[in-house]
C-alpha positions in Angstrom: 12.6 13.0 -30.6 8.9 13.3 -31.7 6.6 11.2 -29.6 2.9 10.4 -30.0 0.7 12.1 -27.5 -2.7 11.4 -26.1 -4.8 13.8 -24.1 -7.1 12.9 -21.2 -9.0 14.7 -18.5 -7.2 12.7 -15.9 -4.0 10.5 -16.1 -3.5 8.1 -13.2 -0.1 6.5 -12.6 -0.4 3.1 -10.8 -2.9 0.3 -10.7 -3.0 -0.3 -7.0 -5.9 0.3 -4.6 -5.4 4.1 -4.5 -5.2 4.6 -8.3 -8.1 2.3 -9.1 -10.2 3.9 -6.4 -9.5 7.4 -7.9 -10.5 6.2 -11.3 -13.7 4.5 -10.2 -14.8 7.5 -8.0 -14.1 9.9 -10.9 -16.3 7.9 -13.2 -19.1 7.7 -10.6 -19.0 11.5 -10.2 -18.8 12.3 -14.0 -19.2 9.4 -16.5 -18.1 11.8 -19.3 -14.6 12.2 -18.0 -11.8 10.7 -20.2 -9.5 8.8 -17.8 -6.5 6.6 -18.4 -4.6 4.5 -15.9 -1.0 3.3 -16.4 0.3 0.2 -14.8 3.9 -0.9 -15.2 3.2 -4.6 -14.6 2.1 -6.9 -17.4 -1.4 -6.9 -15.8 -3.2 -5.3 -12.9 -2.1 -7.1 -9.7 1.0 -8.7 -11.1 3.3 -6.5 -8.8 1.1 -6.7 -5.8 2.0 -9.3 -3.1 -1.0 -11.3 -2.2 -2.0 -11.7 1.4 -3.8 -8.9 3.3 -6.1 -8.4 6.3 -8.5 -5.9 4.7 -10.7 -3.4 6.3 -13.7 -2.6 4.1 -14.5 0.9 5.3 -13.3 2.7 2.1 -14.7 0.0 -0.2 -18.1 0.4 1.6 -18.1 4.0 0.5 -16.8 3.4 -3.0 -18.9 0.4 -4.0 -21.5 -0.3 -1.3 -22.8 -3.3 -3.3 -19.4 -5.0 -3.5 -20.9 -8.2 -2.1 -23.5 -8.4 -4.9 -20.7 -7.6 -7.4 -18.9 -10.8 -6.3 -15.8 -9.1 -4.9 -13.0 -11.5 -3.9 -13.6 -10.8 -0.2 -14.8 -14.0 1.4 -12.8 -15.1 4.4 -13.8 -13.4 7.6 -11.3 -13.1 10.4 -12.7 -15.5 13.0 -9.8 -15.9 15.4 -6.7 -13.9 16.5 -3.4 -14.8 18.2 -0.5 -12.7 19.3 2.7 -14.4 20.4 5.9 -13.2 22.0 8.7 -15.4 20.8 11.7 -16.5 22.7 14.4 -18.6 21.0 12.6 -21.9 21.5 9.4 -21.0 23.3 6.4 -18.6 22.9 4.0 -16.7 25.1 0.5 -16.2 23.9 -0.9 -12.8 24.8 -4.7 -12.2 25.1 -5.8 -10.2 22.0 -8.3 -8.2 23.9 -5.4 -6.6 25.7 -4.1 -5.3 22.3 -4.9 -1.8 21.2 -8.2 -1.6 19.4 -6.5 -0.7 16.1 -4.7 -4.0 16.1 -7.8 -6.1 16.5 -9.2 -7.6 13.3 -12.5 -9.2 14.1 -14.5 -7.2 11.6 -11.9 -7.6 8.8 -11.3 -10.1 6.0 -8.3 -12.1 4.8 -7.9 -11.5 1.1 -5.6 -11.6 -1.9 -4.9 -7.9 -2.6 -3.8 -8.8 -6.1 -7.2 -10.4 -6.8 -9.0 -7.4 -5.2 -7.1 -5.0 -7.5 -7.9 -7.2 -10.6 -11.6 -7.0 -9.5 -11.4 -3.2 -9.0 -9.8 -2.9 -12.5 -12.9 -4.7 -13.9 -15.2 -2.3 -12.2 -13.2 0.6 -13.5 -13.2 -0.7 -17.1 -16.9 -1.3 -16.9 -17.3 2.4 -16.1 -15.2 3.4 -19.1 -11.7 3.9 -17.6 -8.9 3.1 -20.1 -6.3 0.9 -18.4 -2.9 0.4 -20.0 -0.8 -2.4 -18.4 2.8 -3.0 -19.3 3.5 0.8 -19.8 5.7 2.2 -17.0 5.7 6.0 -16.7 9.3 7.0 -16.8 9.3 10.8 -17.1 7.2 13.7 -15.7 6.2 16.4 -18.3 5.8 20.0 -17.3 4.0 23.0 -18.8 5.9 26.3 -19.4 4.6 27.6 -16.1 6.0 24.7 -14.2 2.8 22.8 -13.6 2.6 19.1 -14.2 1.4 18.4 -17.8 1.4 14.6 -17.7 3.9 11.7 -18.2 5.8 10.0 -20.9 6.0 6.2 -21.0 9.3 4.4 -21.2 11.1 4.0 -24.6 11.1 0.4 -25.8 13.8 -1.4 -27.7 16.9 -0.1 -25.8 19.9 -2.4 -25.2 21.8 -2.6 -21.9 24.2 0.2 -23.0 21.3 2.6 -23.8 21.5 2.2 -27.6 18.5 1.9 -29.8 17.9 -1.5 -31.2 16.0 -2.3 -34.5 12.9 -2.8 -32.4 13.1 0.7 -30.9 9.8 2.5 -30.2 9.7 5.9 -28.5 7.5 6.3 -25.5 4.1 7.9 -25.6 3.1 11.2 -23.9 0.0 11.0 -21.9 -1.3 14.5 -21.1 -3.9 15.3 -18.5 -5.6 18.3 -17.0 -4.8 16.6 -13.7 -2.2 13.8 -13.2 -2.6 11.5 -10.1 0.5 9.7 -8.9 -0.4 6.4 -7.2 2.9 4.5 -7.5 3.1 3.1 -4.0 5.9 3.3 -1.5 9.0 5.2 -2.9 7.5 5.8 -6.3 10.3 7.2 -8.4 8.2 9.9 -9.9 6.6 10.8 -6.6 10.0 11.3 -5.1 10.9 13.7 -7.9 7.7 15.7 -7.3 8.3 15.8 -3.5 11.8 17.2 -4.1 10.8 19.6 -6.9 7.8 21.2 -5.1 9.3 20.9 -1.6 6.2 18.9 -0.5 8.0 17.6 2.6 9.1 21.0 3.8 8.7 21.2 7.6 7.8 17.5 7.8 9.6 14.7 9.6 11.9 12.6 7.4 10.0 9.6 6.0 10.7 6.2 7.5 10.6 2.8 5.8 10.5 -0.8 6.5 10.9 -3.9 4.4 8.3 -6.6 4.3 8.8 -10.2 3.1 5.8 -12.3 2.2 5.3 -15.9 1.2 2.2 -17.9 0.3 2.2 -21.5 1.5 -0.1 -24.4 0.9 -0.1 -26.3 4.2 -1.5 -29.6 5.4 -5.2 -29.5 6.3 -4.5 -30.4 10.0 -2.5 -27.2 10.4 -4.9 -24.9 8.7 -7.4 -22.7 10.5 -9.3 -20.7 8.0 -9.9 -17.2 9.3 -7.0 -17.2 11.8 -4.8 -14.1 12.0 -1.6 -14.4 14.0 1.1 -11.9 14.7 4.4 -12.3 16.6 7.0 -10.0 18.1 10.4 -10.8 19.7 12.9 -13.5 18.4 14.9 -13.5 16.2 15.2 -9.7 16.5 17.1 -8.0 19.3 15.7 -5.3 21.6 17.0 -2.5 19.4 15.3 -3.7 16.2 11.7 -3.0 15.3 9.9 -5.8 13.5 7.5 -8.7 13.7 5.6 -11.3 11.7 2.1 -12.0 10.5 0.4 -15.2 9.4 -3.0 -15.2 7.8 -4.9 -18.4 7.2 -6.9 -17.9 4.0 -9.1 -20.3 2.0 -7.9 -23.4 0.1 -5.4 -24.4 2.8 -3.3 -21.3 2.1 -1.5 -19.2 4.6 0.1 -15.8 3.9 3.2 -15.6 5.9 5.3 -12.5 6.3 7.9 -10.6 8.2 8.4 -6.8 8.5 11.6 -5.1 9.8 12.1 -1.4 10.2 15.0 -0.1 8.1 16.3 2.0 10.9 17.9 -1.0 12.5 21.2 -0.4 14.2 23.2 -3.5 13.4 24.9 -3.0 10.0 25.4 -6.8 9.7 21.7 -7.6 10.0 20.2 -9.3 7.0 16.4 -8.8 7.1 15.9 -11.8 4.7 18.0 -14.1 6.8 16.1 -13.0 9.9 12.9 -14.0 8.2 14.3 -17.4 7.4 15.4 -17.9 11.0 12.0 -16.9 12.2 10.4 -19.8 10.2 12.5 -22.3 12.2 10.9 -21.3 15.5 8.8 -24.3 16.8 5.6 -22.3 16.9 5.9 -21.5 13.2 7.7 -24.6 11.9 4.9 -26.8 13.1 2.4 -24.9 11.0 4.3 -24.9 7.6 6.1 -28.2 8.0 5.0 -30.5 5.2 3.6 -27.6 3.2 4.7 -26.0 0.0 5.8 -22.5 -0.7 4.0 -21.4 -3.9 4.9 -17.7 -4.1 7.2 -15.1 -2.5 8.4 -11.6 -2.7 9.4 -8.4 -0.8 8.2 -4.8 -0.7 9.3 -1.6 0.9 6.8 -0.2 3.4 6.2 3.4 4.3 6.1 3.9 8.0 6.6 7.5 8.9 2.9 8.1 9.6 1.2 11.4 10.4 4.3 13.5 11.1 5.9 12.5 7.7 2.9 13.2 5.5 4.0 15.5 2.7 1.8 18.1 1.1 -0.2 16.1 -1.4 -1.1 18.6 -4.0 0.9 20.7 -6.5 0.1 22.5 -9.7 -1.5 20.0 -12.0 -1.1 16.9 -9.9 -1.9 15.0 -6.7 -0.2 12.3 -4.6 -2.3 9.5 -3.2 -1.8 6.3 -1.2 1.7 5.2 -0.3 3.2 7.7 -2.8 2.1 10.2 -0.1 2.6 7.8 2.9 -1.0 7.1 4.2 -0.2 3.6 5.6 -1.4 3.2 9.2 1.7 1.6 10.8 0.2 0.3 14.1 -2.7 -1.2 12.3 -0.3 -2.8 9.8 -2.8 -1.7 7.1 -2.6 0.6 4.2 -5.1 -0.6 1.6 -8.2 1.1 3.1 -6.3 4.3 3.7 -4.9 4.3 0.2 -8.4 3.8 -1.2 -9.8 6.6 0.9 -7.1 9.0 -0.3 -8.0 8.1 -3.9 -11.7 8.8 -3.2 -10.8 12.2 -1.8 -8.5 12.9 -4.8 -11.4 12.1 -7.2 -13.8 14.5 -5.3 -11.1 17.2 -5.5 -10.5 16.7 -9.2 -14.2 16.7 -10.0 -14.6 20.1 -8.3 -11.4 21.4 -9.9 -12.6 20.6 -13.4 -16.3 21.6 -13.0 -15.9 24.6 -10.7 -12.3 25.6 -11.4 -11.4 25.2 -7.7 -7.8 25.0 -6.9 -6.3 21.5 -6.2 -5.3 22.8 -2.8 -8.9 21.9 -1.6 -7.5 18.4 -1.4 -5.8 19.4 1.8 -9.1 20.5 3.5 -11.0 17.5 2.3 -8.2 15.3 3.6 -8.2 17.0 7.0 -12.0 16.6 7.3 -12.0 12.9 6.6 -11.8 9.8 8.8 -8.5 9.0 7.1 -6.9 12.1 8.7 -8.4 11.3 12.1 -7.2 7.7 11.9 -3.6 8.7 11.1 -3.7 11.5 13.7 -4.8 9.1 16.5 -1.9 6.8 15.6 0.7 9.6 15.4 2.6 8.7 18.6 3.1 5.0 18.1 6.1 4.8 15.7 8.0 7.6 17.3 7.7 5.8 20.7 9.3 2.7 19.2 12.6 4.5 19.1 12.8 3.9 22.8 13.4 0.2 22.2 11.7 -3.1 22.6 11.1 -2.7 26.3 8.7 0.1 25.6 7.1 -1.8 22.8 6.4 -4.6 25.2 5.0 -2.2 27.7 2.8 -0.7 25.0 1.3 -4.1 24.2 0.9 -5.2 27.9 -0.6 -2.0 29.3 -2.4 -0.4 26.3 -1.2 3.1 27.1 -3.2 5.9 25.7 -1.2 6.3 22.5 -4.2 5.5 20.2 
């Protein structure tokens, strides 16, 4: 089948924080680069679950004047709570006893979807071509085995795989470098990790599932700027998980629950555990009388430092959660994803201008604060395999894991 092809200097797959940061940084380094970014959703942000406690460190590097550019980052964290839940009661734990990485006093409560839409505007203003509604379905290779680009999905196919009258073949997008920024368990990223053995000698990747809901609650229950986390009920001592509740502006709260997918009980339903959690008196009193206006679920990558694959290969790079840069104990991955995109852009710029090998990405990564941050948190997730008793000890006594 003949397909139309378009050639670029750089092709980026994914319109999340890492992909958009890569595009913006590349244009900042060389405004003459031809860059396209593919996003499978109908628009940037459409597949991103809103509700995020955001650390601005990477954004400060990428766009230091983000405040003047009216970034959708307004609600500062003003108060924090941490609760241990029993079946009907709760114990509030002093947040100053929590590890420093789990404290949020310098962070902001944001809609990550709105932040990505704003980042997309900055990218387009710099000349990046963004194509929403075009999922990349196939990796293309050169004769020497290096990544050549991607092909978008064929359109007009019925449920049996037959071509309809409206059939249109996908388009080939070819780049000197292709950046894969699909997020957790990106289907193309998984193919690349297997083909190039990028995870050779690494620990197996670990995953969690996160449920998130946006609620509009009564004014009397709303504390703008409050960040609350819980551990304990309804999960048993052998199941890793916990909740978050972020009080945003406009009487909205972002309510969510995360459960590690290494749980032992085969009958456990993560969704049902989330619904049970909302019946706890400490939670019910906040959302009672409110209205749920949005909801969804996402896989989370939780393996951390020991599970990071090699992130470069001939003709391509992995960034963000496609590579696994989420900081699990911080419960944050946006700033780390953005930093990985910045490093990728610097690597690509040197690769195109000075013909340096893409393997320099590894050295740049290891010399960054991102590497240091993930390294310092390397022992937290492995220690949780010892059960909830150790996790409680971790929170109470702040052992030197971080």
